[in-house]
C-alpha positions in Angstrom: 9.3 15.3 -2.6 5.9 14.3 -1.2 5.2 15.4 2.4 5.1 11.7 3.4 8.8 11.4 3.3 10.0 13.8 6.0 10.5 17.5 6.8 13.8 17.9 4.9 12.4 16.6 1.7 12.8 19.9 -0.4 16.5 19.3 -1.0 15.8 16.9 -3.8 13.9 19.5 -5.7 16.8 21.9 -5.8 18.9 19.6 -7.9 19.1 20.5 -11.6 19.3 16.9 -12.8 16.1 15.8 -11.0 14.4 14.9 -14.3 17.1 12.4 -15.1 16.8 10.6 -11.7 14.3 7.8 -11.3 11.3 8.6 -9.1 11.5 5.2 -7.4 14.6 3.0 -6.9 14.6 -0.5 -5.4 17.9 -2.0 -4.2 18.3 -5.6 -3.0 14.6 -5.9 -2.1 13.6 -9.2 -0.5 10.1 -9.9 0.8 9.2 -12.8 3.0 5.8 -14.2 4.1 6.9 -16.1 7.2 9.8 -18.3 6.0 8.7 -18.2 2.3 10.7 -15.8 0.2 8.4 -14.1 -2.3 11.0 -11.6 -3.8 14.7 -12.2 -4.0 17.2 -9.3 -4.5 15.1 -7.0 -6.7 17.0 -4.0 -8.2 14.9 -1.7 -10.3 14.7 2.0 -11.3 11.3 3.4 -12.2 11.8 6.5 -14.3 10.0 9.8 -13.7 7.1 10.7 -15.9 7.1 7.4 -17.8 4.7 4.5 -17.9 6.3 1.4 -16.4 4.9 -2.1 -16.6 5.7 -5.1 -14.5 5.0 -8.2 -16.6 5.3 -11.8 -15.6 3.5 -15.0 -14.9 1.0 -15.4 -12.1 2.7 -15.8 -8.8 6.1 -14.3 -9.8 5.9 -11.4 -7.3 4.5 -8.5 -9.3 1.8 -7.6 -6.8 4.1 -8.3 -3.9 6.6 -5.8 -5.2 3.8 -3.2 -5.8 2.5 -3.7 -2.3 6.0 -3.1 -1.0 6.2 0.2 -2.8 3.2 1.7 -0.9 3.8 -0.4 2.2 0.6 -2.3 2.1 2.6 -5.3 3.3 3.0 -3.5 6.7 -0.5 -4.7 7.4 0.4 -8.4 6.9 1.7 -9.7 10.2 3.9 -12.4 8.7 5.4 -10.2 6.0 9.0 -8.8 6.2 10.6 -6.5 3.7 14.4 -6.2 3.5 16.5 -3.9 1.3 15.8 -0.3 0.2 13.0 1.3 -1.7 13.3 5.0 -2.3 10.8 7.6 -3.5 12.6 10.6 -4.8 15.7 9.7 -2.9 14.0 9.0 0.5 13.8 5.4 1.9 10.1 4.8 2.3 10.8 2.4 5.1 12.5 5.0 7.3 10.8 5.5 10.6 9.8 9.1 9.9 7.8 8.3 6.8 4.1 9.0 7.1 2.7 5.8 5.7 -0.8 7.2 5.3 0.5 10.1 3.2 2.7 7.7 1.3 -0.2 5.5 0.4 -2.1 8.6 -0.7 0.8 9.5 -3.0 1.3 6.0 -4.4 -2.1 4.7 -5.4 -2.9 1.1 -6.2 -5.5 -0.3 -8.5 -5.9 -4.1 -8.6 -7.5 -6.3 -11.2 -9.3 -8.2 -8.4 -10.4 -7.2 -5.0 -7.4 -7.1 -2.7 -8.7 -6.7 0.9 -6.4 -6.5 3.9 -6.2 -9.7 6.0 -8.8 -8.4 8.4 -12.6 -8.7 8.7 -15.0 -7.3 6.2 -15.9 -4.7 8.8 -12.3 -3.7 9.5 -11.6 -3.5 5.7 -14.4 -1.0 5.2 -13.6 1.2 8.2 -9.8 1.2 7.7 -9.6 4.3 5.4 -12.0 6.5 7.4 -10.3 5.4 10.7 -6.8 6.3 9.7 -8.0 9.6 8.4 -9.7 10.4 11.8 -13.3 10.3 10.4 -14.5 7.8 13.0 -15.1 9.0 16.5 -17.3 6.3 17.9 -18.5 2.7 17.2 -21.8 4.2 15.9 -19.8 6.3 13.3 -18.0 3.1 12.2 -21.2 1.1 12.0 -22.9 3.8 9.9 -19.9 4.1 7.5 -19.8 0.3 7.1 -23.5 0.0 6.3 -23.6 3.1 4.0 -20.5 2.0 2.1 -21.6 -1.6 1.6 -25.1 -0.4 0.5 -23.6 1.9 -2.0 -21.4 -0.9 -3.3 -24.4 -3.2 -3.6 -22.9 -5.6 -1.1 -24.9 -5.0 2.1 -27.5 -7.7 1.6 -24.8 -10.3 0.7 -22.5 -9.6 3.7 -24.5 -7.9 6.5 -24.6 -11.1 8.5 -20.8 -11.8 8.0 -19.1 -8.6 8.8 -16.7 -10.3 11.2 -15.6 -12.9 8.7 -12.4 -12.4 6.7 -12.5 -9.8 3.9 -10.3 -12.2 1.9 -13.4 -14.4 1.5 -15.2 -12.0 -0.7 -15.3 -12.7 -4.4 
């Protein structure tokens, strides 16, 4: 079990039938954005060492479910997740789960940019900040400018760093 899911996580590896168990299980998962329910009673097993696809029309909740698996929705103030999502038998919403380590273990690649509902500046410094790489405002400013220059975006956004990152194309 990944280190993100608690100190007593080695017990799952001692089981002889581990290969038969799903790596991720979702039970009665409901996701709300404010009063709007985006997911309703999702139950799903994701098998270990298999490619799994979520296929459906735009707006049906595929991305919402994926964001729930790596707890990206924690960063959305109006989002509430109910039910249970387990990674190798451990509920990822338990209080002892290291969310940063969890996100490192469960990566996400999106078809389109998917910034957090924060400013452009805060989106750029988020990763380095949670990994302790920023000690001062000067460090943050340097990381923002260097990162945006490398991405070829500095000239486009330098004057709008405090605007929402969700406004980027």
